C-alpha positions in Angstrom: 143.0 124.1 98.1 141.7 125.5 101.1 139.6 127.8 98.0 138.3 124.4 96.6 137.0 123.7 100.2 135.7 127.1 101.7 133.5 126.4 98.2 132.4 122.8 98.3 131.2 124.4 102.0 129.3 127.2 100.9 127.5 125.2 98.3 126.9 122.2 101.1 125.6 125.1 103.1 123.6 126.9 100.3 121.6 124.0 99.8 121.7 121.6 103.6 120.6 124.6 105.4 117.7 125.3 103.0 117.1 121.1 103.0 117.1 121.1 106.8 114.6 123.7 107.1 112.2 122.3 105.3 112.3 119.2 106.9 112.2 121.0 110.0 109.0 122.9 108.3 107.5 119.4 107.3 108.4 117.6 110.9 107.1 119.9 113.4 103.5 118.8 113.1 102.2 115.4 113.5 101.3 114.4 109.7 96.9 114.3 109.3 95.8 110.7 108.6 93.6 111.9 105.9 96.3 112.4 103.6 97.0 108.7 104.1 93.3 107.9 103.2 91.5 107.7 99.8 89.1 111.3 98.8 85.8 110.8 99.8 83.3 113.6 98.8 79.6 114.0 99.2 76.8 113.9 96.9 72.9 114.9 97.6 70.1 113.5 95.4 66.7 114.5 95.2 64.2 110.6 94.8 61.0 111.8 94.7 59.7 108.0 94.9 61.3 107.9 98.0 59.0 105.7 100.8 60.5 105.0 104.7 60.2 101.1 103.7 60.1 100.4 100.0 63.0 103.0 99.7 65.6 101.2 101.8 65.0 97.4 100.7 64.8 98.9 97.4 68.3 100.2 97.3 70.0 97.4 100.2 68.6 94.8 96.7 70.5 96.4 94.1 74.1 95.4 93.7 76.9 97.5 96.0 77.9 100.0 93.2 81.8 100.4 93.2 83.6 103.5 95.6 79.7 104.3 97.1 81.1 104.0 101.2 77.8 105.0 102.8 75.0 105.6 102.1 71.6 108.0 103.7 68.1 108.1 103.5 65.9 111.4 104.2 62.9 110.1 102.8 60.3 112.8 104.7 62.1 115.2 102.1 63.0 112.7 99.9 66.7 112.9 99.3 69.5 110.8 98.9 72.6 111.1 100.6 75.9 109.5 99.4 79.4 109.1 100.2 81.8 108.0 97.7 85.0 108.0 96.1 85.9 109.9 93.2 88.8 108.0 91.8 86.1 104.5 91.6 83.2 106.5 90.3 82.2 110.2 89.3 79.5 112.1 90.6 78.2 111.7 86.8 78.4 108.1 87.2 76.4 107.8 90.0 73.9 110.0 88.6 73.1 107.9 85.7 73.3 104.3 87.0 70.9 105.5 90.0 68.5 107.8 87.5 67.9 111.0 89.8 69.1 114.4 90.1 71.5 116.5 91.5 70.2 118.3 94.6 70.1 121.9 93.9 72.9 123.8 95.4 72.0 127.8 96.4 73.7 130.2 94.2 76.9 131.7 96.0 76.4 134.7 97.7 78.5 137.2 96.2 78.9 140.4 98.3 80.1 137.5 100.6 84.2 137.5 101.6 85.8 134.4 100.1 89.5 133.5 100.9 91.9 135.4 97.8 94.4 132.0 97.8 92.5 129.8 95.8 92.5 125.9 97.1 94.4 124.5 94.7 96.9 126.8 96.5 96.4 126.1 99.9 96.5 122.3 99.0 99.8 121.6 96.8 101.6 124.1 99.9 100.0 121.2 102.6 101.2 118.2 99.7 104.8 120.1 99.9 104.6 120.4 103.5 103.3 116.4 103.5 106.2 115.5 101.3 108.7 117.0 103.6 107.4 115.5 106.3 109.5 112.5 108.3 107.4 111.0 110.9 104.9 110.2 108.1 106.7 107.2 107.6 106.8 106.2 111.5 102.9 105.7 110.9 101.3 102.9 111.2 97.8 101.9 110.3 
């Protein structure tokens, strides 16, 4: 009888202690509010036909694109920057619908130092930490 109790106590300690530590680790900091909002990405498009007053009127006259949350015009540089939700509309769909091309990005410098940890690992660790955070249950938006 005593052996059975001590074995249960050991198993409970081996399971309970790491779980308690994980919840403590996850709940140490307040949850970030960005975890509660949908992902927003930005794209800059080259629009050679942009004119200061006319371009804004044309864009406002168009029906709203699903997933686009904000728009900024730079008529002097012929650029249009959009904030959009990739879950609702992809960048390729935006480019096709607007009939514009994306601004070419400079090639990354191969001699510049980069983080050796892939971004997916860091994001997975943040999601794991957020799942153990009990403070998120108390956040009201």
